[in-house]
MIZAMAR-277868 format. One record per atom (N, C-alpha, C, O): residue number from 1; x, y, z. Coordinates in nm, 2 decimals. Layout:
<recs>
 resi   east  north     up
  NUM      X      Y      Z
...
</recs>
This chain:
<recs>
 resi   east  north     up
    1   5.59  13.15   9.69
    1   5.55  13.09   9.81
    1   5.65  13.15   9.93
    1   5.75  13.08   9.96
    2   5.62  13.26   9.99
    2   5.70  13.30  10.07
    2   5.64  13.40  10.17
    2   5.58  13.51  10.14
    3   5.66  13.36  10.31
    3   5.59  13.45  10.41
    3   5.65  13.45  10.54
    3   5.72  13.35  10.57
    4   5.64  13.53  10.63
    4   5.68  13.52  10.77
    4   5.60  13.43  10.85
    4   5.48  13.43  10.85
    5   5.68  13.35  10.93
    5   5.61  13.25  11.03
    5   5.64  13.27  11.16
    5   5.75  13.32  11.19
    6   5.55  13.22  11.24
    6   5.57  13.22  11.40
    6   5.66  13.10  11.41
    6   5.63  12.98  11.37
    7   5.77  13.12  11.48
    7   5.88  13.01  11.50
    7   5.83  12.90  11.59
    7   5.88  12.79  11.59
    8   5.73  12.94  11.67
    8   5.68  12.83  11.78
    8   5.60  12.73  11.71
    8   5.57  12.63  11.78
    9   5.57  12.75  11.59
    9   5.47  12.66  11.52
    9   5.55  12.54  11.48
    9   5.67  12.55  11.45
   10   5.47  12.41  11.45
   10   5.55  12.29  11.43
   10   5.58  12.31  11.27
   10   5.52  12.39  11.20
   11   5.66  12.23  11.21
   11   5.70  12.24  11.07
   11   5.57  12.22  10.98
   11   5.54  12.30  10.89
   12   5.49  12.12  11.02
   12   5.36  12.10  10.93
   12   5.25  12.21  10.96
   12   5.17  12.24  10.87
   13   5.25  12.28  11.07
   13   5.16  12.38  11.08
   13   5.22  12.50  11.01
   13   5.15  12.58  10.95
   14   5.35  12.52  11.01
   14   5.40  12.62  10.91
   14   5.36  12.61  10.76
   14   5.33  12.71  10.69
   15   5.37  12.48  10.72
   15   5.34  12.43  10.59
   15   5.19  12.47  10.57
   15   5.15  12.52  10.47
   16   5.11  12.44  10.65
   16   4.96  12.45  10.65
   16   4.92  12.59  10.63
   16   4.83  12.63  10.55
   17   4.98  12.68  10.70
   17   4.95  12.81  10.71
   17   5.00  12.88  10.57
   17   4.94  12.96  10.51
   18   5.12  12.83  10.53
   18   5.17  12.87  10.38
   18   5.08  12.84  10.28
   18   5.03  12.92  10.20
   19   5.04  12.71  10.28
   19   4.96  12.65  10.17
   19   4.82  12.72  10.16
   19   4.76  12.74  10.05
   20   4.77  12.76  10.28
   20   4.65  12.83  10.26
   20   4.66  12.98  10.21
   20   4.57  13.02  10.14
   21   4.77  13.05  10.24
   21   4.79  13.17  10.17
   21   4.83  13.16  10.03
   21   4.78  13.24   9.95
   22   4.90  13.07  10.01
   22   4.95  13.05   9.87
   22   4.84  12.99   9.78
   22   4.84  13.03   9.66
   23   4.76  12.91   9.82
   23   4.66  12.84   9.72
   23   4.53  12.81   9.79
   23   4.46  12.73   9.73
   24   4.49  12.88   9.91
   24   4.36  12.86   9.96
   24   4.35  12.72  10.00
   24   4.23  12.68  10.01
   25   4.45  12.64  10.04
   25   4.44  12.50  10.09
   25   4.38  12.51  10.24
   25   4.46  12.54  10.33
   26   4.25  12.49  10.27
   26   4.21  12.49  10.39
   26   4.26  12.38  10.50
   26   4.33  12.29  10.46
   27   4.22  12.39  10.62
   27   4.26  12.28  10.72
   27   4.21  12.15  10.68
   27   4.28  12.05  10.69
   28   4.10  12.15  10.64
   28   4.04  12.02  10.61
   28   4.10  11.95  10.48
   28   4.13  11.83  10.49
   29   4.14  12.02  10.38
   29   4.21  11.97  10.26
   29   4.35  11.94  10.31
   29   4.41  11.83  10.28
   30   4.42  12.04  10.39
   30   4.56  12.00  10.44
   30   4.57  11.86  10.50
   30   4.66  11.78  10.48
   31   4.46  11.84  10.60
   31   4.48  11.72  10.67
   31   4.47  11.59  10.58
   31   4.49  11.49  10.64
   32   4.43  11.60  10.47
   32   4.43  11.50  10.38
   32   4.56  11.46  10.33
   32   4.59  11.35  10.29
   33   4.66  11.56  10.35
   33   4.80  11.53  10.31
   33   4.89  11.53  10.42
   33   5.01  11.51  10.40
   34   4.84  11.55  10.55
   34   4.93  11.57  10.67
   34   5.02  11.45  10.69
   34   5.13  11.47  10.73
   35   4.99  11.31  10.66
   35   5.07  11.20  10.68
   35   5.15  11.18  10.56
   35   5.24  11.09  10.57
   36   5.14  11.25  10.45
   36   5.23  11.24  10.33
   36   5.35  11.31  10.34
   36   5.45  11.27  10.27
   37   5.35  11.43  10.43
   37   5.47  11.51  10.43
   37   5.56  11.44  10.53
   37   5.53  11.39  10.63
   38   5.71  11.44  10.47
   38   5.80  11.39  10.56
   38   5.91  11.49  10.57
   38   5.93  11.57  10.49
   39   5.99  11.47  10.69
   39   6.09  11.58  10.71
   39   6.21  11.51  10.69
   39   6.23  11.39  10.72
   40   6.31  11.61  10.63
   40   6.44  11.57  10.61
   40   6.55  11.68  10.61
   40   6.53  11.79  10.57
   41   6.66  11.65  10.67
   41   6.76  11.75  10.67
   41   6.88  11.70  10.57
   41   6.93  11.59  10.56
   42   6.92  11.81  10.50
   42   7.04  11.80  10.39
   42   7.17  11.85  10.45
   42   7.17  11.96  10.51
   43   7.28  11.79  10.44
   43   7.40  11.86  10.46
   43   7.44  11.93  10.36
   43   7.39  11.91  10.25
   44   7.53  12.04  10.39
   44   7.58  12.13  10.30
   44   7.65  12.07  10.17
   44   7.74  11.99  10.19
   45   7.60  12.09  10.06
   45   7.66  12.03   9.95
   45   7.59  11.89   9.89
   45   7.63  11.83   9.78
   46   7.49  11.86   9.98
   46   7.42  11.73   9.95
   46   7.31  11.78   9.82
   46   7.27  11.89   9.80
   47   7.28  11.67   9.73
   47   7.18  11.69   9.63
   47   7.04  11.68   9.66
   47   7.00  11.58   9.73
   48   6.97  11.75   9.62
   48   6.82  11.72   9.64
   48   6.78  11.66   9.51
   48   6.69  11.57   9.53
   49   6.82  11.69   9.40
   49   6.81  11.60   9.27
   49   6.94  11.63   9.18
   49   7.01  11.73   9.19
   50   6.96  11.53   9.10
   50   7.11  11.53   9.04
   50   7.05  11.52   8.89
   50   6.94  11.48   8.85
   51   7.15  11.57   8.79
   51   7.13  11.57   8.65
   51   7.08  11.42   8.60
   51   7.13  11.32   8.65
   52   7.00  11.43   8.51
   52   6.94  11.31   8.44
   52   6.86  11.22   8.53
   52   6.81  11.12   8.49
   53   6.85  11.26   8.66
   53   6.75  11.17   8.75
   53   6.61  11.24   8.73
   53   6.60  11.35   8.69
   54   6.50  11.17   8.76
   54   6.36  11.23   8.77
   54   6.35  11.28   8.91
   54   6.38  11.21   9.01
   55   6.29  11.41   8.92
   55   6.27  11.46   9.04
   55   6.12  11.40   9.09
   55   6.02  11.43   9.03
   56   6.12  11.33   9.19
   56   6.01  11.27   9.23
   56   5.95  11.34   9.38
   56   5.85  11.29   9.43
   57   6.01  11.43   9.41
   57   5.95  11.49   9.54
   57   5.94  11.65   9.49
   57   6.01  11.71   9.41
   58   5.83  11.70   9.58
   58   5.83  11.85   9.60
   58   5.86  11.89   9.74
   58   5.80  11.83   9.83
   59   5.95  11.98   9.77
   59   5.99  12.01   9.89
   59   5.95  12.14   9.95
   59   5.93  12.24   9.87
   60   5.94  12.16  10.07
   60   5.90  12.30  10.11
   60   6.02  12.33  10.23
   60   6.03  12.26  10.33
   61   6.09  12.43  10.20
   61   6.20  12.47  10.28
   61   6.16  12.54  10.41
   61   6.09  12.65  10.41
   62   6.22  12.47  10.52
   62   6.22  12.52  10.65
   62   6.32  12.60  10.69
   62   6.30  12.68  10.78
   63   6.45  12.59  10.64
   63   6.55  12.66  10.66
   63   6.64  12.65  10.55
   63   6.66  12.54  10.49
   64   6.71  12.77  10.53
   64   6.83  12.79  10.44
   64   6.81  12.77  10.30
   64   6.69  12.79  10.26
   65   6.90  12.74  10.21
   65   6.91  12.77  10.07
   65   6.95  12.65   9.99
   65   7.04  12.58  10.03
   66   6.88  12.64   9.87
   66   6.92  12.54   9.76
   66   6.96  12.62   9.63
   66   6.91  12.73   9.61
   67   7.03  12.57   9.55
   67   7.04  12.62   9.42
   67   7.02  12.52   9.31
   67   7.05  12.40   9.34
   68   6.99  12.55   9.20
   68   6.98  12.47   9.08
   68   7.08  12.54   8.99
   68   7.08  12.66   8.96
   69   7.16  12.43   8.92
   69   7.27  12.48   8.84
   69   7.29  12.36   8.71
   69   7.25  12.25   8.71
   70   7.35  12.42   8.61
   70   7.40  12.31   8.52
   70   7.54  12.34   8.49
   70   7.59  12.45   8.52
   71   7.60  12.23   8.42
   71   7.74  12.24   8.39
   71   7.76  12.29   8.24
   71   7.70  12.22   8.15
   72   7.83  12.38   8.20
   72   7.85  12.43   8.06
   72   7.94  12.32   8.00
   72   8.05  12.29   8.05
   73   7.88  12.26   7.89
   73   7.96  12.16   7.81
   73   8.11  12.21   7.76
   73   8.21  12.13   7.75
   74   8.10  12.33   7.72
   74   8.23  12.39   7.68
   74   8.33  12.42   7.78
   74   8.45  12.40   7.76
   75   8.28  12.48   7.89
   75   8.39  12.53   7.98
   75   8.40  12.45   8.09
   75   8.50  12.46   8.16
   76   8.30  12.36   8.13
   76   8.31  12.29   8.25
   76   8.26  12.37   8.37
   76   8.26  12.32   8.49
   77   8.21  12.49   8.34
   77   8.18  12.58   8.46
   77   8.03  12.57   8.50
   77   7.94  12.55   8.42
   78   8.01  12.58   8.63
   78   7.88  12.58   8.68
   78   7.79  12.69   8.67
   78   7.85  12.80   8.70
   79   7.68  12.70   8.63
   79   7.60  12.81   8.61
   79   7.47  12.79   8.68
   79   7.39  12.71   8.66
   80   7.46  12.89   8.77
   80   7.34  12.88   8.86
   80   7.22  12.94   8.79
   80   7.22  13.04   8.72
   81   7.12  12.88   8.82
   81   6.98  12.90   8.75
   81   6.87  12.96   8.83
   81   6.80  13.06   8.80
   82   6.87  12.90   8.94
   82   6.76  12.92   9.04
   82   6.81  12.92   9.18
   82   6.91  12.84   9.20
   83   6.76  12.99   9.28
   83   6.77  12.98   9.40
   83   6.63  12.95   9.47
   83   6.52  12.98   9.43
   84   6.65  12.86   9.58
   84   6.51  12.84   9.65
   84   6.55  12.88   9.80
   84   6.66  12.85   9.83
   85   6.47  12.94   9.88
   85   6.51  12.98  10.00
   85   6.39  12.97  10.10
   85   6.28  12.93  10.05
   86   6.41  13.00  10.23
   86   6.32  12.98  10.33
   86   6.16  13.00  10.31
   86   6.11  13.10  10.27
   87   6.10  12.90  10.34
   87   5.94  12.91  10.30
   87   5.91  12.91  10.16
   87   5.80  12.96  10.13
   88   5.99  12.87  10.07
   88   5.95  12.84   9.94
   88   5.95  12.69   9.91
   88   5.99  12.60   9.99
   89   5.90  12.66   9.79
   89   5.92  12.52   9.74
   89   6.05  12.51   9.68
   89   6.10  12.60   9.62
   90   6.11  12.37   9.69
   90   6.23  12.33   9.61
   90   6.20  12.20   9.52
   90   6.18  12.09   9.57
   91   6.20  12.25   9.39
   91   6.18  12.12   9.31
   91   6.24  12.16   9.17
   91   6.24  12.27   9.13
   92   6.28  12.05   9.09
   92   6.31  12.07   8.95
   92   6.17  12.06   8.88
   92   6.12  11.96   8.84
   93   6.13  12.17   8.86
   93   6.00  12.20   8.79
   93   5.95  12.11   8.68
   93   5.85  12.03   8.70
   94   6.02  12.12   8.58
   94   5.98  12.06   8.46
   94   6.00  11.89   8.48
   94   5.91  11.81   8.45
   95   6.11  11.85   8.54
   95   6.12  11.71   8.57
   95   6.01  11.66   8.66
   95   5.97  11.54   8.63
   96   5.97  11.72   8.76
   96   5.88  11.69   8.86
   96   5.73  11.69   8.77
   96   5.67  11.59   8.77
   97   5.69  11.79   8.71
   97   5.56  11.79   8.65
   97   5.55  11.69   8.56
   97   5.44  11.64   8.54
   98   5.64  11.66   8.49
   98   5.64  11.57   8.35
   98   5.70  11.42   8.39
   98   5.69  11.32   8.31
   99   5.76  11.42   8.50
   99   5.83  11.28   8.55
   99   5.92  11.24   8.45
   99   5.91  11.14   8.39
  100   6.01  11.34   8.41
  100   6.11  11.33   8.31
  100   6.26  11.35   8.37
  100   6.27  11.42   8.47
  101   6.37  11.30   8.30
  101   6.50  11.33   8.35
  101   6.52  11.47   8.36
  101   6.49  11.55   8.27
  102   6.58  11.51   8.46
  102   6.62  11.66   8.48
  102   6.75  11.70   8.41
  102   6.85  11.63   8.40
  103   6.75  11.82   8.36
  103   6.87  11.87   8.30
  103   6.95  11.95   8.39
  103   7.03  12.03   8.34
  104   6.93  11.95   8.50
  104   7.00  12.03   8.62
  104   7.05  11.95   8.75
  104   7.02  11.83   8.77
  105   7.12  12.01   8.82
  105   7.15  11.97   8.96
  105   7.07  12.06   9.06
  105   7.06  12.18   9.03
  106   7.02  12.01   9.16
  106   6.97  12.11   9.28
  106   7.04  12.05   9.40
  106   7.03  11.94   9.43
  107   7.10  12.15   9.46
  107   7.21  12.12   9.57
  107   7.18  12.21   9.70
  107   7.15  12.33   9.69
  108   7.19  12.15   9.81
  108   7.18  12.24   9.94
  108   7.30  12.32   9.94
  108   7.41  12.27   9.90
  109   7.29  12.45   9.97
  109   7.40  12.53   9.99
  109   7.45  12.55  10.13
  109   7.56  12.60  10.16
  110   7.36  12.50  10.23
  110   7.39  12.50  10.37
  110   7.34  12.38  10.43
  110   7.30  12.29  10.35
  111   7.35  12.36  10.55
  111   7.27  12.25  10.63
  111   7.13  12.30  10.63
  111   7.11  12.41  10.67
  112   7.03  12.22  10.57
  112   6.90  12.27  10.54
  112   6.80  12.16  10.60
  112   6.83  12.04  10.64
  113   6.69  12.21  10.59
  113   6.57  12.14  10.67
  113   6.45  12.16  10.59
  113   6.40  12.27  10.57
  114   6.39  12.04  10.54
  114   6.27  12.05  10.45
  114   6.16  11.96  10.50
  114   6.18  11.87  10.58
  115   6.05  11.98  10.44
  115   5.93  11.88  10.43
  115   5.91  11.86  10.30
  115   5.93  11.95  10.22
  116   5.88  11.72  10.25
  116   5.87  11.69  10.11
  116   5.75  11.59  10.08
  116   5.72  11.51  10.17
  117   5.70  11.59   9.97
  117   5.59  11.51   9.95
  117   5.63  11.44   9.82
  117   5.69  11.50   9.73
  118   5.58  11.29   9.80
  118   5.62  11.23   9.67
  118   5.52  11.26   9.57
  118   5.40  11.28   9.60
  119   5.56  11.26   9.44
  119   5.47  11.29   9.32
  119   5.36  11.20   9.33
  119   5.25  11.26   9.32
  120   5.36  11.08   9.34
  120   5.24  10.99   9.35
  120   5.14  11.03   9.45
  120   5.02  11.03   9.42
  121   5.21  11.07   9.59
  121   5.09  11.13   9.67
  121   5.03  11.25   9.64
  121   4.92  11.27   9.70
  122   5.09  11.34   9.56
  122   5.03  11.46   9.51
  122   4.92  11.43   9.41
  122   4.83  11.50   9.40
  123   4.95  11.32   9.34
  123   4.85  11.29   9.23
  123   4.73  11.24   9.31
  123   4.61  11.29   9.29
  124   4.75  11.16   9.40
  124   4.62  11.11   9.50
  124   4.55  11.23   9.54
  124   4.42  11.22   9.53
  125   4.60  11.33   9.59
  125   4.56  11.46   9.64
  125   4.47  11.53   9.54
  125   4.35  11.57   9.56
  126   4.56  11.54   9.42
  126   4.48  11.61   9.31
  126   4.34  11.55   9.27
  126   4.24  11.61   9.25
  127   4.34  11.41   9.27
  127   4.21  11.34   9.24
  127   4.11  11.34   9.34
  127   4.00  11.31   9.31
  128   4.14  11.37   9.47
  128   4.06  11.36   9.58
  128   4.00  11.50   9.63
  128   3.91  11.50   9.71
  129   4.06  11.62   9.58
  129   4.03  11.73   9.63
  129   4.05  11.86   9.53
  129   4.16  11.89   9.47
  130   3.95  11.91   9.52
  130   3.96  12.05   9.42
  130   4.05  12.14   9.46
  130   4.11  12.21   9.38
  131   4.07  12.15   9.60
  131   4.15  12.26   9.65
  131   4.31  12.19   9.62
  131   4.40  12.28   9.62
  132   4.34  12.07   9.61
  132   4.47  12.03   9.58
  132   4.49  12.04   9.44
  132   4.61  12.06   9.40
  133   4.39  12.01   9.36
  133   4.39  12.02   9.21
  133   4.43  12.16   9.18
  133   4.52  12.18   9.10
  134   4.37  12.26   9.25
  134   4.40  12.40   9.22
  134   4.55  12.43   9.25
  134   4.63  12.49   9.18
  135   4.59  12.37   9.38
  135   4.74  12.39   9.42
  135   4.83  12.34   9.30
  135   4.92  12.41   9.26
  136   4.80  12.22   9.26
  136   4.88  12.17   9.13
  136   4.90  12.26   9.02
  136   5.00  12.30   8.97
  137   4.77  12.30   8.99
  137   4.77  12.41   8.88
  137   4.85  12.54   8.91
  137   4.91  12.61   8.82
  138   4.84  12.58   9.03
  138   4.91  12.70   9.06
  138   5.07  12.68   9.06
  138   5.14  12.77   9.01
  139   5.11  12.56   9.12
  139   5.25  12.51   9.11
  139   5.31  12.51   8.96
  139   5.42  12.54   8.93
  140   5.21  12.47   8.87
  140   5.25  12.47   8.72
  140   5.27  12.60   8.67
  140   5.37  12.63   8.60
  141   5.17  12.68   8.70
  141   5.17  12.82   8.65
  141   5.30  12.89   8.71
  141   5.38  12.96   8.64
  142   5.32  12.86   8.84
  142   5.43  12.93   8.91
  142   5.57  12.90   8.83
  142   5.66  12.99   8.80
  143   5.58  12.77   8.80
  143   5.70  12.72   8.74
  143   5.72  12.78   8.59
  143   5.83  12.80   8.55
  144   5.61  12.80   8.52
  144   5.61  12.86   8.39
  144   5.66  13.02   8.41
  144   5.75  13.07   8.34
  145   5.58  13.07   8.51
  145   5.62  13.21   8.53
  145   5.77  13.25   8.58
  145   5.83  13.35   8.54
  146   5.82  13.15   8.67
  146   5.95  13.18   8.71
  146   6.05  13.14   8.61
  146   6.16  13.21   8.61
  147   6.03  13.04   8.51
  147   6.12  13.03   8.40
  147   6.12  13.13   8.29
  147   6.22  13.17   8.23
  148   5.98  13.18   8.27
  148   5.97  13.30   8.18
  148   6.04  13.43   8.24
  148   6.11  13.50   8.17
  149   6.03  13.45   8.37
  149   6.09  13.58   8.43
  149   6.24  13.57   8.42
  149   6.30  13.67   8.40
  150   6.30  13.44   8.44
  150   6.43  13.41   8.43
  150   6.49  13.45   8.31
  150   6.59  13.52   8.30
  151   6.41  13.38   8.19
  151   6.46  13.40   8.06
  151   6.45  13.56   8.02
  151   6.55  13.62   7.97
  152   6.35  13.62   8.05
  152   6.35  13.75   8.02
  152   6.42  13.85   8.09
  152   6.45  13.96   8.04
  153   6.46  13.82   8.20
  153   6.55  13.91   8.27
  153   6.68  13.92   8.20
  153   6.74  14.03   8.21
  154   6.74  13.83   8.13
  154   6.85  13.82   8.06
  154   6.83  13.92   7.93
  154   6.92  13.99   7.89
  155   6.71  13.91   7.87
  155   6.68  13.98   7.76
  155   6.65  14.14   7.78
  155   6.68  14.22   7.70
  156   6.58  14.17   7.89
  156   6.53  14.30   7.90
  156   6.59  14.38   8.03
  156   6.57  14.50   8.05
  157   6.66  14.30   8.12
  157   6.72  14.37   8.24
  157   6.85  14.41   8.24
  157   6.92  14.34   8.16
  158   6.90  14.49   8.30
  158   7.04  14.51   8.34
  158   7.08  14.42   8.45
  158   7.00  14.39   8.54
  159   7.21  14.38   8.46
  159   7.25  14.31   8.59
  159   7.22  14.38   8.70
  159   7.17  14.30   8.79
  160   7.22  14.51   8.73
  160   7.16  14.58   8.84
  160   7.02  14.55   8.87
  160   6.98  14.54   8.99
  161   6.93  14.55   8.77
  161   6.80  14.51   8.79
  161   6.78  14.38   8.85
  161   6.71  14.36   8.94
  162   6.86  14.27   8.77
  162   6.85  14.14   8.82
  162   6.90  14.13   8.96
  162   6.84  14.05   9.04
  163   7.00  14.19   9.00
  163   7.05  14.20   9.14
  163   6.94  14.23   9.22
  163   6.91  14.15   9.31
  164   6.86  14.35   9.20
  164   6.76  14.41   9.30
  164   6.63  14.30   9.30
  164   6.56  14.27   9.40
  165   6.61  14.24   9.18
  165   6.50  14.15   9.19
  165   6.53  14.01   9.28
  165   6.45  13.95   9.35
  166   6.66  13.97   9.26
  166   6.71  13.85   9.35
  166   6.71  13.90   9.50
  166   6.66  13.83   9.59
  167   6.74  14.02   9.54
  167   6.73  14.06   9.69
  167   6.57  14.06   9.72
  167   6.53  14.02   9.83
  168   6.49  14.09   9.64
  168   6.35  14.11   9.67
  168   6.30  13.96   9.68
  168   6.22  13.93   9.77
  169   6.33  13.88   9.60
  169   6.28  13.74   9.61
  169   6.35  13.67   9.72
  169   6.28  13.59   9.78
  170   6.47  13.69   9.76
  170   6.54  13.62   9.85
  170   6.62  13.71   9.94
  170   6.74  13.72   9.93
  171   6.55  13.77  10.03
  171   6.61  13.88  10.12
  171   6.74  13.85  10.20
  171   6.82  13.93  10.21
  172   6.74  13.72  10.24
  172   6.86  13.70  10.32
  172   6.97  13.61  10.25
  172   7.06  13.56  10.31
  173   6.96  13.61  10.13
  173   7.05  13.52  10.04
  173   7.20  13.54  10.08
  173   7.28  13.45  10.09
  174   7.23  13.67  10.09
  174   7.37  13.70  10.11
  174   7.43  13.65  10.25
  174   7.55  13.65  10.28
  175   7.35  13.62  10.33
  175   7.39  13.55  10.47
  175   7.43  13.40  10.44
  175   7.49  13.34  10.52
  176   7.40  13.34  10.34
  176   7.43  13.19  10.31
  176   7.50  13.16  10.19
  176   7.56  13.05  10.18
  177   7.49  13.25  10.09
  177   7.54  13.21   9.96
  177   7.66  13.30   9.92
  177   7.65  13.42   9.91
  178   7.78  13.22   9.89
  178   7.90  13.30   9.86
  178   7.87  13.40   9.73
  178   7.77  13.38   9.66
  179   7.95  13.49   9.71
  179   7.94  13.59   9.61
  179   7.96  13.55   9.48
  179   7.90  13.60   9.38
  180   8.04  13.45   9.48
  180   8.07  13.39   9.33
  180   7.94  13.32   9.28
  180   7.92  13.31   9.16
  181   7.86  13.26   9.38
  181   7.75  13.17   9.32
  181   7.64  13.29   9.28
  181   7.57  13.27   9.19
  182   7.63  13.41   9.35
  182   7.54  13.51   9.30
  182   7.58  13.57   9.17
  182   7.50  13.60   9.09
  183   7.71  13.58   9.15
  183   7.77  13.65   9.04
  183   7.72  13.55   8.92
  183   7.68  13.59   8.82
  184   7.73  13.43   8.94
  184   7.71  13.32   8.83
  184   7.55  13.34   8.81
  184   7.50  13.34   8.69
  185   7.47  13.35   8.91
  185   7.32  13.35   8.88
  185   7.28  13.48   8.79
  185   7.20  13.48   8.70
  186   7.36  13.59   8.84
  186   7.34  13.71   8.76
  186   7.39  13.72   8.62
  186   7.35  13.80   8.54
  187   7.48  13.63   8.61
  187   7.55  13.62   8.47
  187   7.67  13.72   8.45
  187   7.69  13.76   8.34
  188   7.73  13.75   8.56
  188   7.83  13.86   8.55
  188   7.96  13.80   8.62
  188   7.96  13.69   8.67
  189   8.07  13.89   8.62
  189   8.19  13.85   8.70
  189   8.18  13.91   8.83
  189   8.11  14.01   8.84
  190   8.26  13.86   8.92
  190   8.27  13.89   9.07
  190   8.29  14.06   9.08
  190   8.21  14.12   9.16
  191   8.40  14.12   9.00
  191   8.41  14.26   9.01
  191   8.29  14.34   8.98
  191   8.27  14.44   9.05
  192   8.20  14.29   8.87
  192   8.08  14.37   8.84
  192   7.99  14.36   8.94
  192   7.91  14.46   8.96
  193   7.98  14.27   9.02
  193   7.88  14.24   9.13
  193   7.94  14.34   9.24
  193   7.86  14.42   9.29
  194   8.06  14.35   9.27
  194   8.11  14.44   9.37
  194   8.07  14.58   9.33
  194   8.03  14.67   9.41
  195   8.10  14.61   9.21
  195   8.05  14.75   9.17
  195   7.92  14.79   9.18
  195   7.88  14.90   9.21
  196   7.82  14.69   9.14
  196   7.68  14.70   9.17
  196   7.64  14.73   9.31
  196   7.57  14.82   9.34
  197   7.69  14.65   9.41
  197   7.67  14.66   9.54
  197   7.73  14.81   9.60
  197   7.65  14.88   9.67
  198   7.84  14.84   9.57
  198   7.90  14.97   9.60
  198   7.81  15.07   9.55
  198   7.76  15.15   9.63
  199   7.77  15.08   9.42
  199   7.68  15.17   9.36
  199   7.55  15.20   9.44
  199   7.52  15.32   9.47
  200   7.48  15.08   9.47
  200   7.36  15.09   9.54
  200   7.38  15.13   9.68
  200   7.28  15.19   9.73
  201   7.49  15.11   9.75
  201   7.50  15.16   9.89
  201   7.54  15.31   9.88
  201   7.49  15.37   9.97
  202   7.60  15.37   9.78
  202   7.61  15.50   9.77
  202   7.49  15.59   9.73
  202   7.50  15.71   9.74
  203   7.38  15.53   9.69
  203   7.27  15.60   9.64
  203   7.20  15.68   9.76
  203   7.10  15.75   9.74
</recs>
């Protein structure tokens, strides 16, 4: 769920346009949800969802970056799993879909601005509209696809290929996220990331 937007649009009109392109949610169907979406800002370092909490909200990012991470039990090190950036959803997928405690933390990397909707409100929309029901199915399919892609990237891709995929999915991420967080996401050390970036510049 990523697209370029007209910055003169209101947040909900940006969301409406994105949902139409993402899941063919037309204006009539979107209007069923209009009053359900709420705006919120997050300070840098603030949590969208915490470990063992149930994720009750699906968010749409208007500005900046969130990360999902876990803490390695053996080393105490934070391991980044996902990034969510502008005009993408932010959600702890499995926790949200199943309304079960989350195994991760999701945290704002910057001062961020989102629209969000409660799980119960989405369930109402699913029951009242085939278009919203399709949206829910697409979100579930997307969650599965992102998780499989992430798992398979460590099985079948080199760190350089993972780096290129990250840039394709989140083009502006280096403007907001420190390199050590990107190294963690890629599963490499900082010097290895520096070598990859230098090698690509020299091509």
